N, C-alpha and C positions, 0 to 999 in steps of 0.2 A: 504493500500501500503505499508506503513512505516512497519508494523510488517512484513509482508510476505517479504519484502526487507531484513530485518534483519534477520529473521529465513533462508531465504535462502542462505545467506552469511556466517553464524555463524560457520557452520562445515567446509567448506574448508578454510576460514581464520584461522579458528582455529588449523587446521593442517599445515598451510602454516606458521606459527608463532611459532608453538610449539619448535622449535630447539633454538631460539632466546628466547623464555619463559625461558627454561631450562638453558640456559646460565647466565641469569639475576638472577635466583634462586640460583645458583651456587657462583655468585659473591656478594649474599647477598644485592643485590639491591631489595628495597622494592616496594610495589606497590604504595606506599604515596608518595615515592620519585619520581618515574615514573610520577604519576598526578601532581604533583607540577610542575616539570621541563615541561612538556607537557602544563598545563594550563598558568604559567608564561610566558612561552617562547612564548605562541600564542598570548597572551594578549599584550605583550612589543611590537612584531613583528606588530600586527595589529594598535596600536597606532602610533609606528613610521613610517611604510611605509604607510599606507594609509590616513594618516593625511597630508602627504608630496605629496599624489598624485600619489604615485610610486604602482600603484595596483597590476601589474602582479606580480612584484618581490615580492608584499607583499602576495599574493597568495601561492606563492612557500614557504616562511618561514612560513606562518601560516598551511599550510597544512603539512609540515614536523613536526611542534609542535603538531599537531592533530591527527597526526599516533600514538602517546604517549597513546593514548586512547585506540588502539589496544592491549596493552601490561597491561595496570594497571590492569585491572579485570582478564586477563589469568593468570598474575602471583599471583594476591590474591588467585584465585581459585585453583591453582597448589602448594603455599606454605604450610607449616605446618601450619601455622597461621590462615588460610583461610581468607574469607573476614569477615572484621571488620565492625561495623557500623560507627565507627569513617571515615574509609576510604570512605565508602558510602558517607557521608557527606561532608568530604573533596574534592571526585570529584565531587560531584554535583554543590558544592560552585565554585570551580575551573572553570567548564563547562560554568559557568552562568557569571563567570568573562571574560573568553574568548570571550563568545558572545558577551557580552556587548563591550568589545573593538574592536570588528569588526565593529560593525554600531558607535559607537563613532568615531572611525578613519574615516570614510566614512563622517560623520558628519562632523567632522572639516574641511576637505577637502572641501565640497560643502558648508558650510556655508560661507566661504572666498568670494565665487561670488554670493550671494543670490540664488543658483540654485533652481530651484522649486522641485526637487528632495527632498530638507530637509524635509518636511511634510511628503511624502511618507516612506524616509528611517525611522521616529520617528514612525509611525505608525506600520512599518514591527518590530522594536524595541520592542514596547509595546507589540503588539500583541504575539511575538514569546515568550517573558518571560511570559505572560499570560498562555500560553500554558504549560510551565513547572511549573507555581504556582499551574495550577488547580489540575495536578497530585500531585505536595508535598503535597496540602491542603487534596486530598482525601486520599492519602496513610496515612496521619496524623489520619484521620477518620477510618482507618482500611478498605478503598475502592480500589482494584485495579482500575487503572485508565490508562491503557496502551491503545495504538492505536490511530487511528486518521489519517487522510490523510498525514498527513507530521510531522513525530515525528523529534527530534533533528537532526539526522544524514543526513536526507532528506533535512531540512532547512537548515544546513549547506553547504551541498553540491551545493544546488540553489546558496546561497549568493556567494559561491567562486567563482564558475562559472561564475557570473555576474560581479564579480569584476574582475577577471582575463580577460574575454571579453574586459571589458571596456578599461584595462591596454593595451589592443592589438589594442585599438580605432576602435573598433567595434560599429557602430552607434545604439544608442537606446539599447544598452546590458545592461546596468544599468538599464534603465527606464523599460526594459521588464522583467528583474529578480525581480526587487523589487515590481512589481505590482503582479507576479506570486506569489512571497514570501509572501506579504501582504494577499492576497485571500487565500491560503491555510493555512496560520497562524490562519485566522479568522475561515474557515472551521473547522480547527481541534479544536480549543476553543471550538467550538458550538457542535463537537462532543463529547468533554471530559466532557463537563458540561452534556451532555445527559446521559452518562455514569454514572455518580454520581447520576442524578436525578431519574434513573431507579434503582439506587441501594437503595436509601434513601427511595423509595415509599412503 
């Protein structure tokens, strides 16, 4: 599902943002600068708003900064320098920091009231990071490990929708969202482990 979603949206999104990408290149704004603004901005927004219980407004701010992800790769590919290995590592690192901040912000809020969601959010955070870790470890061994039912984009959408609906006082939205996210993350972990297992046999 993850790969199908990303592939089906890739070309239309690329055409939509192409004019803005050209403007950014003319302004000599590098992909690394875009990645840094998006990653740091989303992380600070998540910690600040989610820890204070302002989930809906927090989702708006985080979503705004996450949109920078649409541009950094496109700018890198369209620029004369092309995609760099440093840029790829920087982008991936900032993505992990941003993801961590989202769950840490929620944990800081729910821990205050000893909410039963705390263990579930921890499970979601750990399993989500393991999905990314398995891919990174596999690629270090020259094994392509894309795919799985829920890649980062899907997991991020589910988390932000759950947070936003919780901010709008929709009962059980956070609980349902976190259970779905935990289940899909664990399934994706298993799928990626199987990809690596088959590759090394």
